[in-house]
C-alpha angles and dihedrals in degrees: 000000000000116000117237124217118199115197128197140086107325128207121193137154132228094190148351110303089207091058096043133018113288088232088066099041105040121074122195125186113187090203102030133150138211117204115206130191130169093353096307137095110256100179143353117203144116109321095235091050093051093043092054093046095047108033091160094061119112106243128217111183114202093182114206094352119117120250112204138155114283114266118264116214105201100189131025142131111231091190088064093059091104095052100047113136095022113162134260115340135135118220102276093039089047090056095047098039103039116002103050096046090049095046091052088066090065091077082085108080092205092056091047091051092048094050094043091056092044094051093049093047092049089051092051091048087058095047097259112138100173128047129187104201143182112220124194131269088271113097088212090064089059093048090049093053096047092044092051091048092048090052087056094039090235127160105238141164122204145146145188110273108235124210129157102167143027091033134093116285093249091056099050127099126174135250090260098043091046089055095043096043092046091047092051092047096048091048088052099045114016108110094359107136107315096335126116127183128230121195102231127199104172092224139307097273092063097044127068120224088257092056094047089049091049092051091045089054091049091051090049088056092048106032093161089071122086122241118216130187143134127272133188097337098152134014093238089054092051090051091048091052091052089054093047094045107032090163093063121089091215143345095279092056090064086068095038092057089056096047092252098134131084145104093299094052120115117201115192119217102351092181103143102047128162119225092253091054092051092050092047094048090052092046095054096039096239120163130235125209120215114214103183103171090049093047091056098035095057094029099247101145141256120303112220101228096171093051095047092048090047087052088060095246120144112243131191131189128235146172095224089209121224100019082044111075100223140047089211124100087200090062088043091055089048091054091048089053092050092049089048089054091054089052090049091245107102113192121234117235089249090057092047093050091046091052092051093050123015096016092057091043091054091049087055093048089247098113110146090018102070136000094046143087094226129132109261095027122121109268100244104144141168126204116206126206104213092197100046097138133027092250093051093041095053090051094045090052089069094050118123095195141011094271093056089047093047099046096071089054090051091050101038106016128114136165089311088071092060103095096172141351127204123197116192087343096307121117108239100163117033117169129199 
């Protein structure tokens, strides 16, 4: 197979820019190169150096555009693609008014296949090369998502959403069927190609104790899988959990009692945490996923990124489609910046880009595999045009360094800023 050499500005990280100064962890080469072979990154270096060492490589020169790792969306709901940007609901009303009626449609395999393909294509159009998705209770919705991802050779993580109470009759399973369906699906998909399985209780209010216990037992039997769920998204939800589980000290303990906590656990939102929960999450090495556009769109609250990172907790970034109001990780980074401003801890562009790539990959236990320009990593890449609109271009013209040039694209960019996308080394989205 012919090696491919991509040339442009390159951005890569040697460490976490929250744990050390970004000046020490972010590396920019204004004339960098990424050498790809057999779907993986072989080398990252100065373009002239790589060109001289590999004269046989096919060259694609992206000029002044920025080559970065593909974006990694650590929490989304592909079945909610069709209801994104629906008006005026809080969390529980959102579920009852929009989510549950839409998810019922996924009993139809044709509808599931259509929406899975649509969600993945929208992600790619916005530079996102990995999705971590909730499906519906229907096993066919899981098959549809993994099949669509396999057709695109995308790295994805997903699981059957399990609910056996506080949901419409046609969206309930049982403790036993949740266990058995999830077991069959993970045996079919986990580790197949670029697919990984996540055991997926929606959240404690829609699972009985028996169902949570059954899924905890399944996870104990398959500890290499991830486990994803929601935690402390809205205050009303936290209060509801305390009514449903009076024996639990807090929301997190409803999962702990079922064995649904550990280093491969992903907790979406995690805004309204008690001190014990924070300490326990740090102790077990679980990851949190920040969903800023969702948190503001449905009025959930403001996640304290600076505090959680200072606590030593792994944090990823996500669109939370369709409670989140954008398919774009650029817009998601912009919202994270705005929330940081409100918390008096504005995030630097290096921190935002790290969260959307390597930070999310680390949360998913895929550090070094995706979300990074590192030799040996899978060659999922995004190329950003830092002058994609007149408004962005006129601001970038005044920039004195890359960060000042990149920040307007983070704040105002959309799919027009995505100049190219590479999945496993193959160009899937070139733009003139």
